[in-house]
C-alpha positions in Angstrom: 0.2 -0.6 -0.2 2.9 2.9 -0.8 3.1 4.1 -4.0 2.0 7.9 -4.1 0.8 7.4 -0.8 0.8 6.6 2.6 2.5 4.4 4.8 4.4 1.3 6.0 2.9 1.1 9.7 1.0 -1.7 10.9 -2.2 -1.9 12.8 -2.9 -4.7 14.6 -7.3 -5.3 15.2 -8.6 -8.4 16.3 -12.8 -8.5 14.4 -16.0 -10.1 13.8 -17.2 -9.9 11.2 -21.2 -10.5 9.4 -22.0 -12.8 7.5 -22.1 -10.5 4.1 -18.7 -9.0 5.2 -17.0 -12.4 5.7 -18.1 -13.3 1.8 -16.6 -9.5 0.8 -13.6 -9.8 2.3 -13.4 -13.6 0.6 -14.3 -12.5 -2.7 -11.2 -9.9 -2.9 -8.8 -12.2 -1.1 -9.9 -14.8 -4.3 -10.2 -12.0 -7.2 -6.7 -11.1 -5.5 -4.7 -14.1 -5.1 -3.8 -12.8 -2.0 -2.5 -14.5 0.9 -5.2 -14.2 3.7 -7.9 -11.6 5.1 -5.2 -9.8 6.3 -4.4 -8.5 3.0 -7.8 -8.9 1.6 -9.4 -5.8 4.1 -5.8 -3.7 3.1 -6.9 -3.9 -0.4 -10.4 -3.3 -0.5 -9.4 -0.2 1.7 -6.9 0.9 -0.5 -9.5 0.2 -3.4 -12.4 2.3 -1.8 -10.8 4.0 1.3 -10.8 7.5 -0.7 -13.7 7.9 -1.0 -14.2 7.8 2.7 -10.6 9.2 3.7 -8.9 11.2 1.8 -4.8 10.2 1.6 -2.0 12.3 2.8 1.0 12.1 0.2 4.3 11.5 0.6 6.7 13.5 -0.1 8.6 12.0 -3.0 4.5 12.2 -4.5 5.1 16.5 -3.9 8.2 17.2 -4.7 7.5 15.3 -8.3 4.2 17.0 -8.5 6.6 20.6 -7.8 8.5 19.3 -10.3 6.6 18.9 -13.2 5.4 22.0 -12.5 8.3 23.8 -12.5 9.3 21.9 -15.0 6.4 23.2 -17.2 7.1 27.2 -16.3 10.0 27.3 -18.0 9.3 25.4 -20.7 6.1 28.3 -21.9 6.8 30.5 -18.6 2.6 32.0 -17.4 2.1 31.9 -21.3 -1.9 32.7 -21.5 -4.2 30.9 -23.7 -6.6 33.9 -25.6 -10.0 32.2 -25.7 -10.3 31.1 -30.2 -7.5 28.6 -29.4 -9.2 27.0 -25.8 -12.4 27.2 -27.8 -10.5 25.2 -30.8 -8.4 22.9 -28.2 -12.2 21.6 -26.9 -13.5 21.8 -30.5 -16.0 24.7 -30.2 -15.7 26.3 -32.8 
């Protein structure tokens, strides 16, 4: 669950699942060929968690975005697009 966001800290919990939740976790486990329900629960949160809680970007991701913006400004400066150019770009003429 690293990637562009979040870290690798672990929390441990003993949980009780409803029959339906257990079925969902088992399907996730099978679908993604995971070794246990813990991995399946983490995958489920990875897939659907941002609908509830936005993840924080890590330093490397933020630096990548800043570098991209800086490179764009070097290449294009503060050039502005006219409304006619925007219409043409969007296919509205």
